[in-house]
N, C-alpha and C positions, 0 to 999 in steps of 0.2 A: 602658519604661513599660508599663502594663497594657492600655491601650486601643489599638485599631488606629487608624490615621490617619483612616479613614473614619468610625469611631465618634466620634472626637474632633471631626471636622469637623461632624458632625451634632448635637453636643451644645452647648447654650447654658446656662451656669451662672449663676443669679442669686445674688449675694452681697449681703446686706442688713444694715445696721447703722444705728444712730440718727444718727450724725454722724461726721465725720473730725476731731474734736478730738484733742488730744494724749492718747495712751494706748496701752497694750500691745495691747488688742483691736483698735484701729484699725490699728496697725502690722501685726498678724497677718493681718487680712483683706486689707490691701493687698499683703502678701507673697504670700498665697494667690492673689489675683487675677492678679498678675504671673506667678506660677509656672504657673498653669493656662493662661494665655494663651500662654506660651512652649511649652507642651506641645501646643498646637493647638486648644484649646477656645475657643469664643466666651464672653465674660464680660460680664455686665451688673452694674454696681455700683449699688446702690439705697440712698439715704440718706433717713431719715425727715425730717431737717432740713437746711437749707442752711448747715451749719457745716463749712467745709473749711479746716483749719489744717495737718494733716499733709500733707507734700509727697508727690506721687505717686512710686512707685518706678520704677526702670529708666531706660533711655535715652530720648531725645526721642521716638522712635517709640512706645515703650511708654506714655509719659506721655500722648501725644496720643490713643492708642487708649482708654486708661482714662478720660480726660477726656470724650471724645466719647460714651462708653458709660456715663456716670454719670447716673442719674435721681434727681431730688429730689422727694419726695412732698409736702412741706409747706414753704413759705417761712417764714422766721422772723417771728413775730408777738409784739409786746411783751406782749400779754395772756397768751399761753401761758407766756412766761418768768416774768412777774410772779406768776402763779397756781401756778407750780411743778408739784407732783404733779397737782393737779386740771387745770391747763392742759395738761399732757402727755396726760392721759386724753382731754380734748376733742380735742387734736391727733391722737390715735390714731384717732379716728373718721373724721377727714378722710383720714388715710393709708390706712385700709381701703378707702375708696371709690376713691382714686387708684390704689392698688395693683391692685385688681380691674380697673380700666380699662387699666392698663399690661399686665396679664397677658393681656388680650384682644388686645392689639396685638403683644406679644412672645411667641414660642413658646419658652418656657423648658423645659428638660429636668428641672431640679431647682432648688429654692430652698433656699439655705443662709443662716441668720441668726445673728448674733453679738449677745450681750447681751439682757437681759430684754425691753425694749420691742419690739425687732425680732423676738425669738422669739415673743412673744405675738401680734404682728401676723401673723407667718408662720403660726401655728397657726389663727388666725381666718380669714384672707383667702384663703389658698392652698388649693385643693381638688383640682385635676386632676393634679398632679404630686407627686413625693416631696418631703417637707419635712424638712430637717435643721436642728435647733436646736443651737447651740454654747454651752456653759456655760463662761464664762471666769474664774470665781472659785470658791473653796471655798464652796459655797452656804450652809452653816450659819454660817460667819463673815460672809459677805456680808449675810445677813438680820439678823444681830445688829448690824451697823454701820448699817443703814438706819433711817429713821424708822418708827414703828409702822405708819403708813398704807401706806408703800411695801412693807414686809415682808408685811403682810396681803394686799395686792393681788397681789404676786408669788406667794404661797402659793396663793391662790384661783385665779389664772390658770393656773398649772401643774397644780394638782389637777384642774381642770375640762377642760383642753385637751390635756394631755400625751399622751393616747391617740391623738391625731391625728398625732403626730410619727412619721416613718418611722425616724429614727435620732437619738439624742442623742450629741453629741460633746463630751467634756470635754478640757481641756488639761493634765491630769495624772491619774495613777492615783488619787491621794487625793481629788481633786475628783470623780472619777467615783463613788468609794465614798460620798462625802458626799451627792451628788445622789440616788443610789439609796436611801440611808437615808431621806431626806426625802420622796422621790417614787418609790415602788416601781414599777419598770417591768420588762419582760422583759429577761433578761440579754443577749440578742442585740441589744437596742436601744441599749445604751450602749457607746461606744467611747472610748478615750483616745488622742488624737493630740497629742503635745507640740509646743510652738511651735518655731520655727527661729531660727537666728542664722547670720550669715556674716561674712566679713572685709569685705564690702561692706555694712556695717550701715546706713549712711546714704547717701542719693542722691549719686552721684558729682558731680552738678552743684553740690552745696553745698560751699563751702569750709569747712575746719576752723575752728571758733570757737576763738579764743585769748582768754585773760583776763589782763590785765596783772598781773604779780606772782605768778601761780599757778605753782607748780612750782619757784620759786627756792629754796625751803627745802631741797629734796633729800630730804624725808621727808614726802611728801604721801599722805594717806589720802583716798579719794574715795567718795562715795555718790551715788545718783541716783534721782530719782522725784518724783512730785507731792507738794507739801507738805500732807499730810493725816495724821490720826492713825494710819491703817492702816500708814503707812510707818515709824513708830517713830523719827522723827528727833529727838524730844525725848530719849528715853533714849540715843540715840546721842551726842548732845551732852553729856549728863550723864556718859556713860562716857568720852568723850574727855578729860574733865578729868584722869583718872588717867594717860592717855597723855601729855598735855601736861606733867604734872608730872615725868615720867621722861625725856621727850625734848624739850628746849627748842626744837628746830628743827621739831618735828612740826606739821603743818597739816592741818586737816580741811576738805575742800571738798564741799559738798552741791549738786549740780546740779539745778535744777528750780525750780518756783514753785507757788503755790497758796494756799488760804485760811489756812494755818497760818504764813505767813511772819512776821507780827508776833510770834506766840508764840515762834517760833524765835529771832528777833532779841532778844526780851526775855530768853530763857534764856541766850543768848550773853553779853549784858551782865551779867546777874546772876552768872554764873560767872566773870566777868572774862576771857573768852576772845576779846575783840575783837582782831582781827588774826590769831587762831589758827584760828578757824572762819569760813569764807567762804561766802556764798550768792550766787554770780554770776548766778542766774536761769536761765531756760530757754535752753539752747544747741541750736540746730538741728543742729549736728554737733559733739559733744563729744569726738571721737576724740583730738584733740591733748591735751586736758586729761587724758583717761584714760591716754594713753600716758606722760604725765609722772608718773603716780602710782605708788606702791609697792604699795598694797593697795586692794582694793575691799571695801566693807562693805555687806551687805544686812541692815538692822535691822528689816525689816517684821514687823508683828504678824499680817498675813494677806496672802495672794497667791492668784492663780489659778495662774499660772506666771510666775516673776520673769524677764522678758525682760532687764532691765538686768544681772542677775547673769550670765547666759550671754554677753551681749555683752561684758562686761568680761573674762570668761574667754577669749573668742575672741581678745582682744588680749593674752593672756598674763599677766593680772593674777592674783596669788594672792588668795583671797577668804576673808572671815569672814562667816558667814551665821547669822542667828537661825533656829531650827528651827520656823518657823511653818507653819500650814496655808495653802497647800500648795505644793510645788515644790522648796524648797531641799534637802531630804533626797533626793528622787528624782534631783536633779542631782549632789549631792556624795557620796552614798553609795547608789548605785542598787541594791545587792544587799540592802538591808534593807527591811523593811515600811515603806511610806511613812507609816503611821499612828503608828509609833514616834516618840517625841519625846525630845530630849536633856534630861537633868537636870543635866548639867555639860558643860564644854568637851570636845569630841571632835575628835581629829585624824583626820578622815575620809579617804576615798580620794582625793578631789579638792579638798579645802579644809577649813577649820575650821568646825565647827558648834557653836553655843552655844544654851542654852535660849532659849525665846521671851521677848520683851520684856514688861514689865508691861502689863496690860490698859489702864491709864489713865496719862496723863502726870502725873508728879510734879514738884513745884516744885524750885527750885535748893537750898532748905534741907533737903529730905528726904534721908535716908540712902540711899545707893545700894543697889538691890536685887541679889540674888544673880545674876540674869541680866545685869544691867548690868555688874557686876564681871567676869563671864565674858566679856562682849563686849570690855571693855577688855583683859582678859588675852589674848584672841585676837589683838588688834591688837599688843599689846606682844610677844607670842611671835614674831610674824612680823618685827617691827622689830628684835628682838634677834638673830635667827638668819638670816643671809644665805643660808646653804645651804638651809634649809627654805623660805625665801621663793622662792628661785630654782626649787627642786624643785616646789613647789606651782604656780608660774606655768606651768611646762612641762606639768604634769599637767592644769591647768585648760584650757590651750589644746587638749590632746589630747582631753579630754572634750567640749569645746565643738564639736569637729568632728562629733560624733555627732548634733548638732542642725542639720545642714546643710539648707538649703532644699529640695534635691531629694528628701531623705528624707521631709520633711513633705508636700511636694506629691505624691509617689508614694503615700503613705498616703491622702491625701484623694482622689486620682484613683481609686485602687482602690475606695474606698468609694462614690464618686459613680457610677462606672460600674456597680458591682454593684447599687445600689439602684434604678437606672432600670428594672430588671426585677422589682423587688419590688412586689407588689400592696399598695396602701395604701388606708386607709379614707377616705371623703369627709369 
């Protein structure tokens, strides 16, 4: 690694995020915290809210260390939750005061923040040390999906405060390009450090979750993510109807939960796919279910970096992915420009890429769109061709090894050590 033991021992890294609710950014910051600690750094995990659902990574000793060194800036209050965006703004003022007090007590070497609220807080409250903000989504798509008030506040916040950032880190090359387009900064300020995956994806202390009846068909297709429009699960279910018609034993399992559950259940009933499409809910450790599957599908309309896609590839699953902003193309066809988007089904180097899903959810009675048909064709192609499916599974696993945790941690370590010598503005 790049830092000497003495340098590591003397450095304390602050890692700040709004909460540890279920999500890719939360998993990424916990992986980074554990990785930096293993390399000899002191780590302080800072939460804006006391919401801790994601399990801490590593063995018992690592979990105890991270738990002991977790700081919560604001306890959960019903009025902040009830007022939503306005309440979070009020809560941010409380966090500013508490973070400043913490910084007087803790001698941090650098502050790293993930996601918008933590990033804005970092830029406002942190003054004497380098500030790194991490963008976890394709910003243009993320702003389009937010309410008008949230989008305006994010635009204003970054426009006014971005000059205070020492470095901006994005989790894909396309996300970095998108951020620079919206918020022009010096080229040297923006870096792309991709997320990691490993064969120890989920904490070893957690037993594999199994779901009765899943995997018995022998032709299981799996997807995973939060049930929200950005994940494209409605077009996935609509596409699966074509697969179900050709393969009587085929079964689609969508692991996760969220606000769109009832919408997905209505779509399943309307398409008469009861028993063929299953929603087992959130699984703390879905490895067993993934290993029983033949194909993994990423139907997202937008991503920052699709962790679930790489995790499935690590387990040797062949994949079909919608070519959304951003991440799938960089993972499955890394030699191409990440801004290029598929117009038809592509048999890429490490998986099948299909055009991006429709921007809005269509009802069961609407005709399938070209991208939905392409998604179905990708699944059918892999189910029909055992040799192709086996080949893509092996290629997927080989590609996923390039996202090993030590590579990500090494890139972050190099960046953090270097910027401690960079002069930054107050």
